[in-house]
C-alpha positions in Angstrom: 237.5 33.3 29.8 234.1 34.9 29.0 234.8 36.9 25.9 232.3 38.4 23.4 232.2 41.0 20.8 229.4 43.6 20.2 227.1 42.7 17.5 227.3 44.9 14.3 230.7 46.2 15.0 233.9 45.1 13.6 236.3 44.4 16.5 239.6 46.2 16.5 241.2 42.9 17.8 240.3 39.4 16.8 239.7 36.4 19.0 243.0 34.9 17.7 244.8 38.0 18.6 243.2 38.1 22.1 244.3 34.5 22.5 247.9 35.5 21.4 247.9 38.5 23.9 246.6 36.3 26.7 249.4 34.0 26.1 252.0 36.8 26.1 250.7 38.2 29.3 251.0 34.9 30.9 254.5 34.3 29.7 257.2 34.1 32.5 259.2 36.8 30.7 256.4 39.3 31.8 256.2 38.0 35.4 254.6 41.3 36.6 252.3 41.8 33.8 248.5 42.0 34.2 246.2 39.2 33.1 243.9 39.8 30.1 240.9 40.5 32.4 243.0 43.0 34.5 244.3 44.7 31.3 240.8 45.3 30.1 239.6 46.5 33.5 242.7 48.9 33.8 242.2 50.2 30.2 238.6 51.1 31.0 239.8 53.5 33.6 243.0 54.6 31.9 241.0 55.8 28.9 238.5 57.6 31.0 239.0 60.3 33.7 239.6 64.1 33.4 242.6 63.3 31.2 243.5 60.0 29.5 246.7 58.2 30.6 249.4 58.5 28.0 249.9 55.3 26.1 253.4 54.8 27.2 252.3 54.8 30.8 249.5 52.3 30.5 251.6 50.0 28.3 254.3 50.0 30.9 251.8 49.5 33.7 250.1 46.6 32.0 253.3 44.8 31.0 254.9 45.4 34.4 257.7 47.7 33.4 259.1 49.8 30.5 261.9 47.4 30.0 259.5 44.7 28.8 258.7 46.8 25.7 262.3 46.3 24.4 262.0 42.7 23.5 260.4 41.3 20.3 257.6 39.7 22.5 257.3 43.1 24.3 256.7 45.0 21.0 254.1 42.3 19.9 252.4 42.6 23.1 252.5 46.3 22.9 250.8 46.4 19.4 248.2 43.9 20.6 247.4 46.1 23.6 247.0 49.1 21.4 244.3 47.1 19.4 242.7 46.0 22.8 242.7 49.6 23.8 241.1 50.7 20.5 238.4 47.9 20.9 237.7 48.9 24.6 237.3 52.6 23.6 234.9 51.6 20.8 232.9 49.4 23.2 232.7 52.1 25.9 231.4 54.6 23.3 228.6 52.2 22.2 225.1 52.5 23.5 225.4 48.9 24.9 227.2 47.9 28.0 230.8 46.8 27.7 231.4 43.1 27.2 233.6 42.0 29.9 236.6 39.6 29.9 236.3 37.5 33.0 238.0 34.4 34.3 236.1 31.7 36.4 236.7 31.8 40.2 238.0 28.1 40.0 238.6 25.3 37.5 235.2 23.8 38.2 232.9 23.6 35.2 230.2 25.6 36.9 232.5 28.1 38.6 231.1 31.7 38.5 232.9 34.5 36.9 235.5 36.2 39.1 234.8 40.0 39.0 237.3 41.0 41.7 240.6 41.1 39.6 238.8 43.2 36.9 237.4 45.6 39.4 240.7 46.0 41.3 242.5 46.8 38.0 239.9 49.4 37.2 240.2 51.0 40.6 244.1 51.0 40.1 243.4 52.8 37.0 241.4 55.4 38.9 244.1 55.7 41.6 247.0 56.2 39.0 245.0 58.7 36.9 246.9 61.8 35.6 244.3 64.0 37.2 242.4 63.1 40.3 238.8 62.1 39.3 237.1 64.0 42.0 239.3 67.0 42.6 238.1 69.0 39.6 234.3 68.2 40.3 232.5 71.1 42.1 229.0 69.9 41.2 227.6 67.9 44.1 225.2 66.1 41.7 228.2 65.0 39.6 230.1 63.8 42.6 227.2 61.8 43.9 226.5 60.3 40.4 230.2 59.3 39.9 230.2 57.7 43.4 227.1 55.8 42.5 228.7 54.5 39.2 231.8 53.4 41.1 229.8 51.7 43.9 229.5 48.3 42.1 233.3 48.1 41.8 233.6 49.0 45.5 231.1 46.2 46.5 232.8 43.6 44.2 236.3 44.2 45.6 235.2 44.2 49.2 236.2 47.9 49.7 232.7 49.1 50.3 232.4 46.6 53.1 235.7 47.5 54.6 234.8 51.2 54.5 231.5 50.5 56.2 233.0 48.5 58.9 235.8 50.9 59.5 233.1 53.7 60.1 231.0 51.3 62.3 228.2 51.0 59.8 226.2 47.7 59.3 226.9 45.7 56.1 224.4 43.3 54.5 224.7 39.5 55.3 223.2 36.3 53.8 220.7 36.7 51.0 220.8 40.5 51.3 224.5 40.4 50.6 224.1 37.8 47.9 221.6 40.1 46.1 223.8 43.1 46.4 226.7 41.2 44.7 224.4 40.0 42.0 223.0 43.5 41.5 226.7 44.9 41.3 227.7 42.2 38.8 224.7 43.1 36.6 225.3 46.9 36.9 229.1 46.9 36.4 229.3 47.0 32.6 226.7 49.7 32.2 228.2 51.8 35.0 231.8 51.6 33.3 230.3 52.7 29.9 228.4 55.6 31.5 231.6 56.8 33.4 233.5 56.7 30.1 231.0 58.8 28.3 230.6 61.2 31.3 234.4 61.9 31.1 234.4 62.1 27.4 231.8 64.8 27.5 233.6 66.6 30.4 236.9 66.6 28.5 235.3 68.0 25.3 232.9 70.5 26.7 233.8 71.4 30.3 231.1 71.4 32.9 228.0 69.8 31.7 225.1 72.1 32.1 221.3 71.5 31.8 219.4 73.8 29.6 215.9 75.2 30.4 214.3 73.3 27.6 213.3 69.7 28.1 215.5 67.2 26.1 214.0 63.9 25.1 215.7 60.7 26.4 216.3 59.6 22.8 217.3 63.0 21.4 220.9 63.9 20.6 222.7 65.0 23.8 223.0 68.9 23.8 226.7 68.6 25.1 227.6 67.6 21.6 229.0 64.1 22.3 226.9 62.6 19.5 225.3 60.2 21.8 221.7 59.8 22.9 220.8 62.1 25.9 219.8 59.1 28.0 223.3 57.6 27.5 225.2 60.8 28.1 224.4 63.8 30.3 220.9 62.4 30.8 222.4 59.6 32.7 223.0 62.2 35.5 219.3 63.1 35.7 
């Protein structure tokens, strides 16, 4: 698995704890549990949105059932998942893109990373959100911006292609498709971080409004999030 930690920040979960969590999630006792890559993808969505998913719900979703929490292994996994969630939240709030946990597509030494399970888990988190991500948005710019940030996930799961073909629209092939997939892979981490910061600002300050005065890209965002304008409301510009 491709795993990294952000430079200059003490991770909330260590590499040894990640290895232990990975082993617990792979244990036959949790036969319906998510893999580690899926858990990270799902948490990225569960911690975003108009309202964050309650801890009890995302724990049960990742482990496959509430019953799994009753065992000693389940309690250990739950504690490690809490640490993973804290680390994910800290990374998403950073100015740098999230460092993804990804498995290879096959056992071959040169196998590329498999983005699909990660993205499917994220979109599952969007689908099971406490509040619909789009229902409360009445600003067309915000809706379009959110659609654009979700597009890489739709491409990497094949949902964008399926939607295009369903509506009789053309879809890239050959090198054009390969380039679209590469671009989506490169844009994924930044898009997920920007979505998280967008919803964090929305939950804390309601509708994001633009003032009459010009705000510098490196200035503090006027929404009060504490982030640079270019990595918060300025991402909408």
